[in-house]
C-alpha positions in Angstrom: 72.4 27.5 113.6 70.5 24.6 115.2 69.1 21.2 114.3 65.5 22.5 114.0 66.4 25.3 111.5 64.8 23.1 108.8 61.4 24.0 110.2 61.9 27.8 109.9 60.1 28.0 106.5 57.5 25.3 107.3 54.0 26.1 108.7 53.0 26.3 111.5 56.5 27.0 112.7 57.0 29.8 110.1 54.0 31.5 111.6 55.4 31.5 115.2 58.6 33.6 115.3 60.1 32.0 118.4 59.1 28.4 117.8 62.3 27.3 116.0 64.5 29.2 118.5 62.6 27.5 121.4 63.1 24.0 119.9 66.8 24.7 119.4 67.2 25.9 122.9 65.5 22.8 124.3 67.6 20.6 122.0 70.6 21.8 124.0 69.1 20.3 127.1 67.1 17.3 125.9 69.3 15.8 123.1 72.8 17.3 123.1 73.9 16.1 126.6 73.0 12.5 125.8 74.5 11.9 122.3 76.8 9.2 123.6 73.8 7.3 125.0 71.6 8.0 122.0 74.2 6.7 119.4 73.2 3.3 118.3 70.1 3.2 120.7 66.5 2.2 120.1 64.4 5.1 121.1 60.6 5.4 121.9 59.2 8.9 121.5 55.8 9.0 123.2 53.3 11.7 122.1 55.7 12.4 119.3 53.7 15.3 117.7 54.8 15.6 114.1 58.0 13.6 114.6 60.3 16.6 115.2 62.0 15.1 118.3 62.0 11.7 116.8 64.1 13.2 113.9 66.4 14.8 116.5 67.1 11.5 118.1 67.8 9.9 114.7 70.1 12.7 113.7 71.9 12.2 117.0 72.7 8.7 116.0 69.8 6.5 117.2 69.6 3.3 115.1 65.8 3.2 115.3 63.2 5.6 116.6 59.5 4.7 117.1 57.2 7.6 117.6 53.6 7.3 118.9 51.1 10.1 118.2 47.4 10.2 118.6 46.5 13.0 116.1 46.3 11.8 112.5 47.1 15.3 111.1 50.3 15.5 113.0 51.4 12.0 111.8 50.7 13.0 108.2 52.9 16.1 108.6 55.9 14.0 109.3 56.1 13.0 105.6 57.2 16.6 104.8 60.5 16.1 106.6 61.8 13.3 104.3 64.8 15.5 103.4 66.0 15.5 107.0 68.9 13.1 107.7 67.7 10.1 109.7 64.1 10.2 108.5 64.4 6.7 107.2 65.2 5.4 110.7 62.0 6.9 112.2 58.7 5.1 112.3 55.9 7.5 113.3 52.6 5.7 114.2 49.2 6.9 115.1 47.8 5.5 118.2 46.9 5.9 121.9 50.1 5.8 123.9 48.7 3.6 126.7 47.4 1.0 124.1 50.7 1.1 122.2 52.7 0.6 125.4 50.6 -2.3 126.6 51.0 -4.0 123.2 54.7 -3.5 123.3 55.0 -4.8 126.8 52.9 -7.9 125.8 55.2 -8.5 122.9 58.3 -8.2 125.1 59.6 -5.1 123.3 62.5 -3.2 124.8 63.9 0.2 124.2 67.2 1.8 125.3 65.7 5.3 125.7 62.2 6.6 126.2 61.3 10.2 125.6 58.4 11.8 127.5 58.3 15.3 126.0 55.3 17.4 126.7 53.0 14.5 127.7 53.4 13.9 131.4 51.2 16.8 132.3 48.5 15.9 129.8 47.5 12.5 131.3 45.8 11.4 134.5 47.3 8.0 135.2 51.0 8.9 135.8 51.7 5.7 137.7 50.3 3.5 135.0 52.4 5.3 132.4 55.6 5.0 134.4 55.1 1.3 135.1 54.5 0.6 131.4 57.7 2.6 130.6 59.6 0.6 133.2 58.5 -2.7 131.5 60.3 -1.6 128.4 63.6 -1.8 130.3 65.0 1.5 129.2 68.4 2.6 130.6 67.4 6.2 130.2 64.1 8.1 130.2 64.2 11.8 129.3 61.3 13.9 130.7 60.2 17.4 129.8 57.0 19.1 130.9 55.2 21.3 133.3 55.2 20.8 137.0 53.4 22.4 139.9 55.6 24.5 142.2 54.1 23.1 145.4 56.1 21.8 148.3 54.1 18.6 148.8 53.5 15.6 146.6 50.3 16.7 144.9 48.7 16.4 141.5 46.6 19.4 140.3 43.6 18.8 138.1 43.4 21.2 135.2 40.8 21.6 132.4 42.1 22.0 128.9 40.6 22.4 125.4 41.2 19.5 123.1 41.1 21.4 119.8 44.6 22.7 120.3 47.2 20.1 119.0 49.5 21.0 121.8 46.8 20.1 124.4 45.4 16.8 125.8 43.6 14.5 123.4 39.9 14.0 123.6 39.1 11.1 126.0 35.8 10.3 124.2 34.3 11.4 120.8 33.2 15.0 120.8 34.9 15.9 124.1 35.8 19.6 123.9 37.4 20.0 127.3 39.6 17.3 128.9 40.8 16.9 132.4 44.5 16.5 133.0 46.8 16.0 136.0 49.8 18.2 136.6 52.2 16.7 139.2 54.3 18.7 141.6 58.0 18.2 141.6 57.9 16.0 144.8 54.9 14.1 143.4 56.8 13.1 140.2 59.8 12.1 142.3 57.7 9.8 144.3 56.0 8.3 141.2 59.3 7.7 139.5 60.8 6.2 142.6 57.8 3.9 143.0 58.3 2.8 139.4 62.0 2.0 140.1 63.7 5.1 138.7 66.1 7.6 140.2 65.4 11.2 139.2 68.0 13.8 138.3 66.6 17.3 137.5 68.5 19.3 134.8 69.8 22.7 135.9 68.3 25.2 133.4 69.7 28.1 135.4 73.0 27.5 133.5 71.4 29.1 130.5 72.5 32.7 130.5 69.7 35.3 131.1 70.4 36.8 127.7 69.6 33.5 125.9 66.3 32.7 127.6 64.1 34.1 124.9 61.6 31.5 123.8 62.1 29.3 126.9 61.0 31.6 129.7 58.5 29.0 130.9 61.5 27.1 132.3 62.1 30.1 134.6 58.5 31.1 135.2 57.6 32.3 138.8 54.3 31.2 140.2 52.3 28.0 140.5 53.6 26.1 137.5 57.0 25.9 135.7 58.4 23.8 132.9 61.4 21.6 133.7 63.2 18.6 132.5 64.9 15.6 134.1 66.4 12.2 133.5 65.3 8.9 134.9 67.6 5.9 135.3 66.8 2.5 136.8 67.5 2.5 140.6 69.4 -0.8 140.4 71.6 0.6 137.7 72.5 3.7 139.7 73.4 1.5 142.7 75.5 -0.9 140.5 77.1 1.7 138.3 77.1 5.2 139.9 77.5 8.0 137.4 81.0 9.6 137.3 79.5 12.9 136.3 78.6 15.6 138.9 74.9 15.6 139.8 73.2 18.6 138.4 71.7 21.0 141.1 68.1 20.2 141.8 65.6 22.9 140.9 63.5 23.1 144.0 59.8 23.3 143.6 59.3 26.0 146.2 61.6 28.6 144.7 62.6 29.9 141.2 65.9 28.8 139.8 
């Protein structure tokens, strides 16, 4: 049993045998460890897809969740989840994430938590994104995405079709192939630090080998691997050091 079981009979999830299992496995790393912080928090979910993770934050106790998603068909799908507890506390809006962030910053809007799930490696201006996120004054940013397994701080340019709803958005009308930037682990650490955040990588190796079905991209050997981490304001880490043990860092130059 897992939070995302409600999707098992819903297309397109019902057509992809491992999709719900994958979401539930990820929930154990992206939501479950942070329930105390989520409870009563205002959450911003950027590139929110069909609102599935926004609902997960609401179910974990967030008092309000705002999701921003660029694809109209995905925003429309969110209405199908009205029966899920917490749906009434989620506002899923269609829009460009950069335009939405700039508007929120201009209005002085603040969020306790910002979620960057599956978006960091679909953009080109990572520094701009992180500075806008910082301006919202979150106490926690949760990041999940693909990173290059290179020893240096580099960003790889990758072409990607825009007709897949899991890929980058078109950057102009009619664009069929977009260009995205995938940061290496060290590159993202430097970007986050420059934006005033301390990075703590989550240790996915604690997931037993027999339970890795559906999430093998977090253990993928080769040039690119999925990973997740948390960001906290550097000044907060200095003022109030975390009493919990720091998770082992997943090094970019070797598999976990």
